[in-house]
C-alpha positions, 0 to 999 in steps of 0.5 A: 331456790323457789319451791314452785319453780321445780319439783323435788320428791319428799325422799330426795335430798337437795343440798343447800347451795345447789341450783335447780332450773325452772320446770325440773323434776327430781324423783325418789331417793335422788341426791344433789350435792352442794354446788351442783347446777341443774338446768331447766326442764330436766328429769332425774329418775329414781336414785340419781346422784349429782356430785359437787360442782357438776353442771347439767344443762337444760332438758336433760333426762337422767334415768334411774340409778345414774351417778354423775361425778365431779368432773362430768358435764352434760350439755343441753338435751342429753339423755342418760339411760338407766344405770349408765356409768361415768368415772372421773379417775383413770387409776382409782385406789382406795388408799390414794386420794386423787381429788385434785386429779379428776379428769373432765368428761364432756357429753355434748348437746343432744347425745344419748348414753344407752342403758348400762353403758360406761363412759371412761373419764377424760373424753368427749362424746360429740353432739347427737352421738348415740352410745349403745346399751352396754357399750364402753367408751374409751376415746373421744366420740365424734358428732352423730356417731353410733357407738357399739361394743366393748371397747366402743367402736363407731359402726355408723351414724345417727341423725339428730332425731335418733335414726340410723342413717343409711350410708351413702353420699347424702344420708337422709333422716327418715323422720325429719328428712334432713340431709347429712354428709360426711365432709371428711372421713369420720366427720358428719355434718347436717346440711339442713341445720347449721351448728350455730342455729338457736335451740328454740328454732330447732324445737319449733321447726 
C-alpha cells in the first residue's frame, strides 16, 4: 500500500494484507481486516468494520457504524446508510462454530441500503435497488426495486438517479428523463441505459 494514494485516519486500523484503492478515505475508528479489498474512491465513515476477505467495489459509501462481515460483497457505487446491518449465518449460536457455513450476500451495483436496514444473509440486492430505512430484507431483491417494511416488500420502483417512478407503461425519471419499462411482472429495465454500458460513460452523460 502506498500512503499517498489514499487516506487513513490515525485512529483507524488497516491490517497487513489489506488492499485499498486510490482516493479512498478511511475515517475514525475503522478496522479493515487481513484480506479485505476496498476499491478506489470509497468513503468509510466512523466506526466501520470490514472483515476478512470482504470485497468492496469502487465508489462505495459506507456510513457510520456499519459492519461488513465475511461472505458479503458490495459492487461499485453501493451506498450503505448509518447503522445498517449485514449478517452471514442464518442460525447463529455462540457455542457452535459455523465459519465454514457463511452464506454469500451480494449487493449489486448502485444499490442503496437505508439507515438501520437489515440484510439477512444469503440474498442478492439488485442493481439500483433502494432499501428503505429500517426495512428487513429476507429474500432476493430485483433491480430498481423500492423495498419497505418488515419483512421488506416491493412497493414501487426507483430510477438509477434515486427517484421513485410513477407507475405506468413507460416511467420517466424526473431528473435524468431516462425511460423505464416493466418488461415482465417484477422486472424493470432502463430503455436509455443498456445494462452493459461502461461506468465511465454513465458518469459523463
